[in-house]
C-alpha positions as CSV (number, residue, x, y, z in Angstrom):
1,M,-18.6,-51.8,-42.6
2,L,-15.7,-49.9,-44.0
3,L,-17.3,-46.5,-42.4
4,L,-17.8,-48.2,-38.8
5,W,-14.5,-49.8,-38.7
6,T,-12.7,-46.1,-39.3
7,A,-15.5,-44.8,-37.0
8,L,-13.7,-47.3,-34.6
9,L,-10.5,-46.3,-35.4
10,S,-11.1,-42.3,-35.2
11,L,-12.9,-43.6,-31.2
12,L,-9.4,-44.8,-30.6
13,L,-7.6,-42.3,-31.7
14,E,-9.2,-40.1,-29.7
15,L,-9.2,-42.0,-26.6
16,E,-5.3,-42.3,-26.9
17,A,-5.3,-38.7,-27.3
18,A,-7.3,-37.6,-24.5
19,R,-5.1,-39.8,-21.5
20,P,-2.0,-39.1,-20.3
21,R,1.1,-40.4,-21.8
22,N,2.4,-42.2,-19.3
23,S,-0.8,-44.0,-18.5
24,W,-0.2,-46.7,-21.1
25,D,3.1,-49.1,-20.6
26,L,4.1,-51.0,-24.3
27,G,7.2,-51.5,-22.3
28,S,10.6,-51.2,-24.4
29,S,9.9,-55.0,-26.5
30,T,7.3,-53.4,-29.1
31,R,8.0,-51.3,-32.4
32,C,5.9,-50.0,-34.9
33,V,6.4,-50.9,-38.8
34,P,5.0,-50.9,-41.6
35,I,2.0,-53.2,-42.4
36,P,4.3,-55.3,-45.4
37,P,2.6,-55.1,-48.9
38,G,3.0,-58.5,-49.0
39,M,0.6,-59.6,-45.9
40,V,-2.6,-59.6,-48.0
41,L,-4.4,-60.6,-45.2
42,C,-4.7,-56.5,-43.9
43,Q,-3.7,-54.5,-46.9
44,D,-6.4,-51.4,-46.3
45,I,-8.2,-51.6,-43.2
46,G,-7.4,-48.0,-42.6
47,Y,-4.2,-48.0,-41.2
48,T,-0.7,-48.7,-42.1
49,E,1.3,-49.5,-39.2
50,M,1.3,-52.3,-36.7
51,R,3.0,-53.2,-33.6
52,L,5.6,-56.2,-33.6
53,P,6.0,-58.0,-32.1
54,N,1.9,-58.5,-32.5
55,L,-0.8,-60.3,-30.3
56,L,0.2,-63.8,-31.5
57,E,3.9,-63.7,-30.0
58,H,5.1,-63.4,-34.3
59,D,8.4,-61.7,-33.6
60,T,9.6,-61.3,-37.7
61,L,7.9,-59.6,-40.6
62,G,8.6,-62.9,-42.0
63,E,6.5,-64.5,-39.5
64,V,3.6,-62.7,-39.6
65,T,3.2,-62.7,-43.7
66,Q,3.5,-66.4,-43.9
67,Q,1.0,-67.0,-40.9
68,A,-1.0,-64.6,-41.7
69,A,-1.2,-65.8,-45.2
70,S,-2.5,-69.3,-43.9
71,W,-5.7,-67.6,-43.4
72,L,-6.8,-65.8,-46.9
73,P,-8.9,-69.3,-47.4
74,L,-10.9,-69.0,-44.5
75,L,-11.9,-65.7,-45.6
76,A,-12.8,-66.5,-48.7
77,R,-15.3,-68.5,-47.7
78,E,-17.0,-65.5,-46.3
79,C,-17.9,-67.6,-42.8
80,H,-18.2,-64.0,-41.1
81,P,-18.1,-60.4,-42.0
82,H,-16.0,-59.5,-39.6
83,A,-13.6,-62.6,-39.6
84,R,-10.5,-59.9,-41.1
85,I,-11.1,-57.6,-38.1
86,F,-10.5,-59.6,-36.0
87,L,-7.6,-61.7,-37.3
88,C,-5.9,-58.2,-38.0
89,S,-6.7,-57.1,-34.7
90,L,-4.5,-59.8,-33.8
91,F,-1.6,-60.3,-36.5
92,A,-1.8,-56.3,-37.5
93,P,-2.0,-54.6,-34.0
94,I,-2.7,-50.8,-34.6
95,C,-0.2,-48.1,-33.2
96,L,-1.3,-46.8,-29.8
97,D,0.1,-46.0,-26.8
98,R,-1.7,-49.6,-25.7
99,L,-2.3,-52.8,-26.9
100,I,-5.8,-52.9,-28.5
101,Y,-7.1,-56.3,-28.0
102,P,-10.7,-57.7,-29.6
103,C,-13.4,-58.2,-27.3
104,R,-14.6,-61.7,-26.5
105,S,-17.9,-61.1,-28.4
106,L,-16.0,-60.5,-30.8
107,C,-14.2,-63.7,-31.1
108,E,-17.0,-65.6,-29.7
109,A,-19.6,-64.4,-33.0
110,V,-16.3,-65.2,-35.5
111,R,-15.6,-68.3,-34.0
112,S,-19.2,-69.2,-34.0
113,S,-19.6,-69.0,-37.7
114,C,-16.1,-69.8,-38.7
115,A,-14.9,-72.8,-36.6
116,P,-17.5,-75.1,-38.5
117,I,-16.2,-74.5,-42.1
118,M,-12.7,-74.7,-40.2
119,A,-13.7,-78.4,-38.7
120,C,-15.2,-79.2,-42.7
121,Y,-11.7,-79.4,-43.4
122,G,-10.0,-81.2,-40.3
123,Y,-8.6,-77.7,-38.2
124,P,-10.2,-77.5,-34.8
125,W,-10.0,-73.9,-34.1
126,P,-6.8,-72.5,-32.5
127,E,-6.1,-72.7,-29.4
128,I,-4.0,-69.2,-29.6
129,L,-7.5,-68.0,-30.4
130,N,-9.3,-68.9,-27.3
131,C,-11.8,-66.2,-26.9
132,N,-11.6,-66.2,-23.0
133,K,-8.3,-65.0,-23.3
134,F,-9.8,-61.5,-24.5
135,P,-11.0,-58.8,-22.7
136,A,-15.5,-58.8,-22.0
137,E,-16.9,-55.7,-24.0
138,H,-16.8,-53.0,-21.1
139,L,-13.1,-52.5,-21.6
140,M,-11.3,-50.9,-24.1
141,C,-11.3,-53.3,-26.5
142,I,-12.7,-53.6,-30.4
143,S,-15.6,-54.9,-30.5
144,S,-18.5,-56.7,-33.3
145,I,-19.4,-53.7,-35.7
146,S,-23.2,-55.4,-35.8
147,N,-25.0,-52.0,-35.9
148,Q,-27.0,-52.6,-39.5
149,T,-30.1,-50.9,-40.2
150,S,-33.9,-52.8,-40.6
151,S,-34.0,-52.2,-43.9
152,N,-30.4,-54.0,-44.9
153,R,-31.2,-57.7,-44.9
154,H,-27.8,-59.2,-45.0
155,V,-27.4,-61.5,-42.4
156,I,-24.4,-64.0,-41.4
157,P,-23.7,-66.4,-43.7
158,R,-24.2,-70.1,-42.2
159,A,-21.5,-72.4,-42.1
160,S,-21.3,-74.9,-45.3
161,C,-18.8,-77.8,-45.9
162,R,-20.6,-77.7,-49.1
163,D,-18.3,-77.1,-52.0
164,C,-21.7,-76.7,-54.4
165,E,-19.2,-76.8,-58.1
166,L,-21.3,-76.2,-61.4
167,R,-22.3,-79.1,-62.9
168,E,-21.5,-80.2,-66.3
169,A,-25.3,-81.7,-68.4
170,A,-23.3,-85.0,-68.9
171,S,-26.9,-86.6,-70.4
172,V,-30.6,-85.4,-70.2
173,K,-31.3,-89.2,-68.5
174,E,-28.8,-87.5,-66.0
175,I,-30.6,-83.6,-65.7
176,L,-33.9,-85.4,-65.3
177,D,-32.7,-88.3,-62.4
178,T,-31.2,-84.9,-60.7
179,F,-34.9,-83.3,-61.3
180,C,-36.6,-86.7,-59.8
181,S,-34.0,-87.1,-56.5
182,N,-34.5,-83.8,-55.2
183,D,-37.2,-82.1,-53.3
184,F,-37.3,-78.9,-55.7
185,A,-36.0,-77.9,-59.3
186,V,-35.7,-74.3,-60.0
187,K,-34.5,-71.8,-62.8
188,I,-33.4,-68.1,-61.8
189,R,-31.2,-65.6,-62.4
190,I,-28.4,-64.5,-59.3
191,S,-27.1,-61.3,-59.6
192,K,-23.8,-60.4,-57.4
193,S,-23.8,-56.8,-55.7
194,N,-21.0,-55.8,-52.7
195,F,-22.1,-55.3,-49.6
196,S,-20.1,-52.2,-47.5
197,S,-16.6,-54.2,-48.4
198,P,-15.6,-55.5,-51.4
199,S,-15.1,-58.6,-49.4
200,I,-18.4,-59.1,-48.6
201,S,-21.5,-60.2,-51.1
202,Q,-24.8,-59.8,-51.3
203,F,-27.5,-62.2,-54.2
204,N,-30.3,-61.3,-55.6
205,M,-32.6,-63.2,-57.9
206,D,-34.9,-61.6,-60.5
207,A,-38.6,-61.2,-60.2
208,R,-38.8,-64.2,-62.7
209,I,-38.1,-68.0,-61.5
210,D,-39.3,-71.0,-63.5
211,V,-40.3,-73.4,-61.1
212,L,-39.6,-76.9,-62.4
213,K,-40.6,-79.0,-59.4
214,H,-41.3,-77.5,-56.2
215,G,-42.2,-80.6,-54.4
216,P,-43.3,-79.7,-50.6
217,L,-42.9,-76.1,-51.1
218,L,-45.8,-73.8,-51.3
219,R,-45.7,-71.7,-54.2
220,G,-45.7,-68.7,-51.8
221,E,-42.6,-70.5,-50.2
222,I,-40.1,-70.7,-53.1
223,R,-39.5,-67.4,-53.2
224,P,-38.2,-66.4,-49.8
225,K,-36.7,-69.8,-48.9
226,L,-34.8,-69.4,-52.3
227,Q,-33.7,-65.9,-51.1
228,R,-32.8,-67.1,-47.3
229,W,-30.6,-69.7,-49.2
230,L,-28.8,-67.0,-51.2
231,D,-28.0,-64.8,-47.8
232,L,-27.2,-67.7,-45.5
233,D,-24.9,-70.0,-47.7
234,I,-22.4,-67.9,-49.7
235,T,-19.9,-70.9,-50.0
236,C,-22.1,-72.5,-52.3
237,V,-23.9,-69.4,-54.3
238,Q,-19.9,-67.9,-54.6
239,N,-18.8,-71.4,-56.1
240,L,-21.7,-71.1,-58.8
241,M,-21.0,-67.5,-59.4
242,R,-16.8,-68.5,-59.2
243,M,-16.1,-64.9,-61.1
244,A,-19.4,-63.5,-62.7
245,Q,-21.9,-60.4,-62.1
246,S,-24.5,-62.3,-63.1
247,G,-26.2,-65.6,-64.6
248,V,-29.0,-68.1,-64.9
249,Y,-28.9,-71.3,-63.3
250,I,-31.0,-74.6,-62.8
251,I,-30.6,-75.5,-58.9
252,A,-31.8,-78.7,-57.4
253,G,-31.9,-80.2,-53.9
254,K,-33.7,-81.1,-50.4
255,V,-35.8,-79.5,-48.0
256,Q,-34.5,-79.5,-44.8
257,G,-36.5,-77.3,-42.5
258,D,-36.9,-74.4,-42.4
259,R,-33.5,-74.4,-45.6
260,L,-32.8,-75.0,-48.8
261,V,-29.8,-77.3,-49.2
262,V,-28.7,-77.1,-53.2
263,N,-27.4,-81.0,-54.3
264,K,-26.8,-79.8,-58.2
265,A,-26.6,-76.4,-60.3
266,Y,-25.9,-76.6,-63.6
267,S,-24.9,-73.2,-65.7
268,W,-28.3,-72.4,-68.0
269,H,-27.4,-71.6,-72.0
270,R,-28.8,-72.3,-75.0
271,R,-26.1,-73.9,-76.3
272,D,-26.2,-76.5,-73.9
273,K,-28.9,-78.9,-75.9
274,N,-29.2,-82.0,-72.3
275,L,-30.5,-78.8,-70.5
276,M,-32.8,-77.7,-73.1
277,A,-34.1,-81.1,-73.9
278,A,-34.5,-82.2,-70.5
279,T,-36.1,-78.7,-69.2
280,R,-38.6,-79.9,-72.2
281,K,-38.9,-83.0,-71.2
282,W,-39.4,-82.7,-67.7
283,K,-43.6,-81.5,-68.0
284,Q,-44.4,-85.2,-69.4
285,H,-41.7,-87.3,-67.2
286,R,-42.9,-89.6,-65.2
287,C,-40.1,-90.3,-62.4
288,R,-39.5,-94.0,-61.0
289,S,-40.2,-95.0,-57.3
290,Q,-37.0,-93.6,-54.9
């Protein structure tokens, strides 16, 4: 994605050079200033200077930095791979001879993926980011960078309000009850790799999957549905992985239509006697009727 973004910036600069210098009237009220180091949201985005006031009518660098910081938790949820580009085009617009807005389509794509996560925490999509305010695709604007090759299986993550935190295995009974109350339970190794940008992650499974309980899932469905969960529910998987690049986990959850929803997850290691005992006993364990 970073390469595509760089190509887009180059195109904008070429278009700027090709136009008469008096064709874009910014007025006398704006100025170019360096993007401040404290503005973490828009560091290393391909340019170092921004217009002030910006497209959100912030007049000072202090105000810009403070307001931009409030969006960092949303970016941490990785709700959309283009959310950072969209937000920085507004908070730190690039210094050209005209203001370049994000396209309406880019706003709509980010809103559709990120607004549900904001709603989880009681925050509506703000009116200042009303997508109808932004230009249509055929006008000069920053469009959604979606030219992905067919070999790239990365898809837009689905909004998830679940924190899906790792649980401590408090007792063998608790683990067995977890297996009983859920549709499926598996032990898998997950590894993390970067996708095009350090801020977008991709997760993969090892070839071996230990299926403890498959429930309504056919054996041939388990791997593709687990991979779909890894692709879509980035919020959940990130919380399981934390800062780790790989790990082995026992996960249990429900089958909802064509997707899996993980309800419980345990980090697997041989020092955890409860997990070891529960997985041994599970083969002979009989669940009480739920």
